[in-house]
C-alpha positions in Angstrom: 0.0 0.0 0.0 1.4 3.4 -1.0 2.1 5.7 1.9 0.5 9.2 1.7 2.7 12.2 1.1 4.9 13.1 4.0 4.7 9.7 5.5 8.0 8.5 4.1 9.9 11.4 5.6 8.8 10.3 9.1 10.8 7.1 8.7 13.8 9.2 7.6 13.4 11.4 10.6 13.8 8.3 12.7 17.1 7.8 10.9 18.2 11.3 11.8 17.6 10.4 15.5 19.7 7.3 15.3 16.9 4.7 15.4 16.5 3.8 11.7 13.4 2.2 10.3 13.3 -1.5 9.5 10.4 -1.0 7.1 11.5 -0.1 3.6 11.1 3.6 2.7 9.3 4.1 -0.6 11.1 5.9 -3.3 8.8 8.9 -3.3 9.6 12.6 -3.9 8.8 13.4 -0.3 11.2 10.7 1.0 14.0 12.0 -1.2 13.5 15.6 -0.1 13.5 14.7 3.5 16.5 12.5 3.1 18.5 15.4 1.6 17.4 17.7 4.4 18.1 15.2 7.2 21.5 14.3 5.9 22.6 17.9 6.2 21.0 18.3 9.6 22.8 15.2 10.9 26.1 16.7 9.7 25.3 20.0 11.4 24.5 18.3 14.7 27.7 16.2 14.7 29.8 19.3 14.1 28.9 20.4 17.6 28.4 17.1 19.4 31.9 16.1 18.3 33.5 19.0 20.2 31.5 18.7 23.4 34.6 17.9 25.5 35.4 21.6 25.3 33.1 22.1 28.3 34.5 19.3 30.5 35.6 22.1 32.8 34.1 25.6 33.2 35.3 28.1 30.6 34.8 31.5 32.2 37.7 33.2 30.6 40.1 33.1 27.6 42.6 30.8 29.3 40.0 28.2 30.2 38.5 28.5 26.7 41.9 27.8 25.2 42.1 24.6 27.2 38.6 23.7 25.9 39.8 24.2 22.3 42.6 21.6 22.9 40.1 19.1 24.4 37.8 19.6 21.4 40.8 18.9 19.1 41.6 15.7 21.1 38.0 14.6 20.9 37.9 15.0 17.1 41.3 13.1 16.8 39.9 10.3 18.9 36.8 10.0 16.8 38.3 10.2 13.3 42.0 9.2 13.7 44.3 9.8 10.8 41.7 10.9 8.3 41.3 14.3 10.0 43.9 17.1 10.0 43.6 19.5 13.0 45.0 22.9 13.6 44.3 24.5 17.0 45.1 28.0 18.2 44.2 28.0 21.9 45.2 31.6 22.3 42.7 32.8 19.6 40.1 30.2 20.4 40.2 28.7 17.0 40.1 25.1 15.7 40.2 24.0 12.1 39.3 20.4 11.1 40.0 19.1 7.6 38.4 15.7 6.9 39.4 13.4 4.1 36.9 10.6 3.5 36.2 10.3 7.2 33.4 8.2 8.8 32.3 8.4 12.4 30.6 5.0 12.1 30.1 2.2 9.6 26.6 3.6 8.7 27.6 7.2 8.2 28.6 8.6 4.8 32.2 9.6 4.2 32.8 13.3 4.7 35.5 15.5 3.0 36.1 19.2 3.7 37.0 21.7 6.3 35.1 23.0 9.3 36.3 26.1 11.1 35.4 26.6 14.7 35.7 29.8 16.8 35.2 29.4 20.6 34.5 32.2 23.1 33.4 32.3 26.7 29.9 33.6 27.5 27.7 33.9 30.6 25.6 30.9 29.5 28.6 28.7 28.7 30.9 28.4 25.7 29.8 29.9 22.5 31.0 28.1 19.3 30.6 29.3 15.8 31.1 26.8 13.0 31.3 27.3 9.3 32.0 25.1 6.3 32.0 25.5 2.6 31.7 22.8 -0.1 31.7 20.1 2.5 31.2 16.7 0.7 28.8 14.3 2.4 29.0 11.0 0.4 27.9 11.9 -3.1 26.2 15.2 -1.9 27.6 18.6 -0.9 26.9 21.0 1.9 27.6 24.2 -0.1 27.3 26.6 2.9 26.9 26.0 6.6 27.0 28.7 9.3 25.8 27.9 12.8 26.2 29.2 16.3 25.7 27.1 19.4 26.2 27.4 23.2 27.8 24.4 24.9 27.6 24.0 28.6 28.1 21.3 31.3 25.8 21.4 34.3 25.3 18.6 36.8 27.0 16.1 34.6 24.8 16.9 31.6 26.2 18.4 28.5 23.9 20.7 26.6 24.2 22.0 23.0 21.8 24.9 22.3 21.9 25.9 18.6 20.8 29.5 18.5 21.5 30.3 14.8 21.8 28.1 11.8 21.6 28.2 8.1 22.8 25.6 5.6 22.5 25.2 1.8 22.8 21.6 0.7 22.8 20.0 -2.8 21.7 16.4 -2.8 23.3 13.6 -4.8 20.6 14.0 -7.5 21.0 17.8 -7.7 18.1 18.8 -5.4 18.9 22.1 -3.6 17.8 22.2 0.1 18.0 25.3 2.3 17.3 25.1 6.0 17.1 27.5 8.9 16.1 27.3 12.6 12.5 28.1 13.6 13.3 27.6 17.3 16.5 27.0 19.2 17.6 23.4 19.0 18.6 21.8 22.3 20.4 18.5 22.5 21.2 17.1 25.9 23.9 14.4 26.5 25.0 12.7 29.7 28.3 10.7 29.8 29.6 10.9 26.2 30.3 7.1 26.3 26.7 6.3 27.3 25.0 7.3 24.0 22.0 8.8 25.8 20.5 12.0 24.6 17.3 14.1 24.2 16.5 16.4 21.3 14.0 19.4 20.9 13.9 21.9 18.1 12.3 23.1 14.9 13.5 23.9 11.4 12.1 25.3 8.1 13.2 23.5 5.0 12.7 24.8 1.5 13.7 22.8 -1.6 14.3 23.4 -5.3 14.3 20.5 -7.8 16.5 20.3 -10.8 13.6 21.2 -13.0 12.9 24.4 -11.0 9.9 23.2 -8.9 10.0 24.5 -5.3 8.5 23.1 -2.1 9.3 22.5 1.5 8.0 21.9 5.0 8.6 22.6 8.7 10.0 20.0 11.1 9.4 20.1 14.8 10.8 17.5 17.3 9.8 17.8 20.9 10.4 15.5 23.9 12.5 12.9 22.0 14.7 10.9 24.3 16.6 7.7 23.8 19.8 5.8 24.5 21.7 3.9 21.8 20.7 0.2 21.6 17.4 1.2 23.1 14.1 2.4 21.6 12.9 6.0 22.0 11.0 6.7 25.2 7.3 7.0 25.0 6.2 10.5 23.6 3.2 11.7 21.8 3.6 13.8 18.7 7.4 13.8 19.2 7.9 14.5 15.4 5.7 16.8 13.4 6.1 17.5 9.7 3.9 20.3 8.2 3.7 21.4 4.6 4.5 25.1 4.2 0.9 25.9 3.4 -0.2 24.3 6.6 -2.6 21.9 4.9 -0.8 18.6 5.4 0.5 17.5 8.8 2.2 14.3 9.8 2.5 13.5 13.5 4.7 10.7 14.8 4.6 9.2 18.3 6.7 6.6 20.1 5.6 4.0 22.6 8.9 3.0 24.2 8.8 -0.2 22.1 10.2 -1.0 18.7 7.1 0.5 16.9 6.3 4.1 16.1 2.9 5.4 15.0 2.1 8.1 12.5 -1.1 10.0 11.8 -1.6 12.1 8.6 -4.2 14.9 8.3 -5.2 17.1 5.4 -6.9 20.4 6.3 -7.4 19.1 9.8 -9.2 15.9 8.7 -7.5 12.5 9.4 -6.6 11.0 6.1 -4.4 8.0 7.1 -2.5 6.4 10.0 -0.1 3.6 10.4 2.9 2.2 12.2 6.5 1.6 11.4 9.0 -0.7 12.9 12.2 0.7 14.4 15.6 -0.8 14.5 16.7 0.1 18.0 19.8 -2.0 18.1 
């Protein structure tokens, strides 16, 4: 049975949140659009998550921030090994990472390109600006990425709050995707070795096909929590995809088990519903 429009992207959102679908995702236009947008979002998130050790100690001043830069450098080196070249300037609060066909896991696409970080102390924590140009992600390219986040450590919990973000991404088939924040995106992590995290945030995504057709949607994720090798915790309407005209809405919920449920409405009227199996291993 063919899934309704926007249903396939929900399965791909699950991939974004590291709990990929077991059910096959249909080769629909919506699925391809969401795949491109989510690939770029995953890359953006990792850019900050992979320097979280910068806040392993308070960073109230330039000297402490410089030590944080060196910890971030060491975290990237441990994650990527010899495929990443790192240049750190602790005094200026700068770190440059050049990747050459790097993979952070067996499932992730190879990345090639340079990300430049600038770290600065702030009352809320450590402010990090990240930028990248022509950053290859497998067969696709992040043409432009500019983002700012605040990193902080409180009570053993590491928090990444992305306060500004824009990326322009060209998919493997030539589709152009542009995305910006609708609301600050907050990711919480405990012990970096535990793999547990929560995620809340919202984005606006616009697309342009090779033939010039334009489209897009908004993506909202709220109350999503999980640990690696475990299924997401129970949450209603944890993922909401809405067409830009507001007419089509897809809501996804989790039960704490290896099954998610989606409900699709058109102009406020329920049009379809279903479940999808999650690979929580």
